[in-house]
C-alpha positions as CSV (number, residue, x, y, z in Angstrom):
1,M,68.8,-7.6,-47.4
2,D,71.2,-7.4,-50.4
3,V,70.9,-11.1,-51.0
4,L,67.1,-10.9,-51.0
5,L,67.2,-8.0,-53.5
6,N,69.7,-9.9,-55.7
7,Q,67.5,-13.0,-55.6
8,A,64.4,-11.1,-56.5
9,S,66.1,-9.2,-59.3
10,D,67.5,-12.5,-60.7
11,A,64.1,-14.1,-60.5
12,L,62.4,-11.2,-62.3
13,T,65.0,-11.2,-65.0
14,K,64.4,-14.9,-65.6
15,L,60.7,-14.6,-65.6
16,E,60.9,-11.6,-68.0
17,Q,62.9,-13.8,-70.4
18,V,60.2,-16.4,-70.3
19,K,57.4,-13.7,-70.7
20,T,59.1,-12.1,-73.7
21,F,60.2,-15.3,-75.4
22,N,59.3,-15.5,-79.0
23,P,60.3,-18.7,-80.9
24,E,60.5,-16.7,-84.1
25,D,63.4,-14.7,-82.6
26,H,65.4,-17.9,-82.3
27,P,64.7,-19.9,-85.5
28,E,67.8,-22.0,-85.0
29,S,66.9,-23.6,-81.7
30,P,63.7,-22.2,-80.1
31,K,63.1,-25.4,-78.1
32,Q,66.6,-25.4,-76.6
33,I,66.4,-21.8,-75.6
34,R,62.9,-22.3,-74.1
35,D,64.1,-25.3,-72.2
36,N,67.1,-23.4,-71.0
37,Y,64.9,-20.7,-69.5
38,A,62.7,-23.2,-67.8
39,N,65.8,-25.1,-66.4
40,Q,67.3,-21.9,-65.1
41,I,64.2,-21.1,-63.1
42,R,63.9,-24.7,-61.9
43,D,67.5,-24.8,-60.8
44,S,67.3,-21.5,-59.0
45,Y,64.1,-22.4,-57.0
46,D,65.9,-23.9,-54.0
47,A,68.2,-20.8,-53.6
48,Y,65.2,-18.5,-53.9
49,F,63.2,-20.5,-51.4
50,Q,66.1,-20.7,-49.0
51,H,66.5,-16.9,-48.9
52,L,62.8,-16.0,-49.1
53,F,61.4,-18.5,-46.6
54,P,62.4,-16.7,-43.5
55,F,60.8,-13.5,-44.8
56,I,57.6,-15.3,-45.8
57,A,57.4,-17.1,-42.5
58,Y,57.9,-13.8,-40.6
59,G,55.4,-12.0,-42.6
60,R,52.8,-14.7,-42.2
61,A,53.4,-14.9,-38.4
62,R,53.2,-11.2,-38.1
63,G,50.0,-11.2,-40.1
64,E,48.5,-13.7,-37.7
65,D,49.7,-11.7,-34.7
66,L,48.0,-8.6,-36.2
67,K,44.7,-10.5,-36.7
68,G,44.8,-11.6,-33.1
69,L,45.4,-8.1,-31.9
70,E,42.7,-6.7,-34.1
71,Q,40.2,-9.3,-32.7
72,Q,41.2,-8.4,-29.2
73,A,40.8,-4.7,-29.8
74,Q,37.4,-5.3,-31.3
75,G,36.5,-7.2,-28.2
76,F,37.6,-4.4,-26.0
77,V,35.6,-1.9,-28.0
78,S,32.5,-4.1,-27.8
79,S,33.0,-4.4,-24.0
80,I,33.4,-0.6,-23.6
81,E,30.3,0.0,-25.7
82,A,28.2,-2.5,-23.7
83,S,29.5,-0.9,-20.4
84,K,28.6,2.6,-21.7
85,K,25.1,1.4,-22.7
86,E,24.6,-0.1,-19.2
87,F,25.9,3.0,-17.6
88,D,23.6,5.3,-19.6
89,K,20.7,3.0,-18.9
90,N,21.3,3.0,-15.1
91,R,21.9,6.8,-15.1
92,I,18.5,7.5,-16.7
93,M,16.7,5.5,-14.1
């Protein structure tokens, strides 16, 4: 989990550098600094992906499992409601 937190912190730091970049703050070499920020993000992508992919895959699979369970539960509720209506209908007669 520490690796994941470190990766996320590193990514946020790099993205914050890009977000707050102002060429006027670096009159001597704004293009070089901008390119350096972009290259750092590009070069870190594989490491980020390698550590995040298992969590993304797990979350996605778990989300799909929950959707299936929700649909199954809704089916059960509908079945119970239909049985209750049938029972009430037969009881009145």
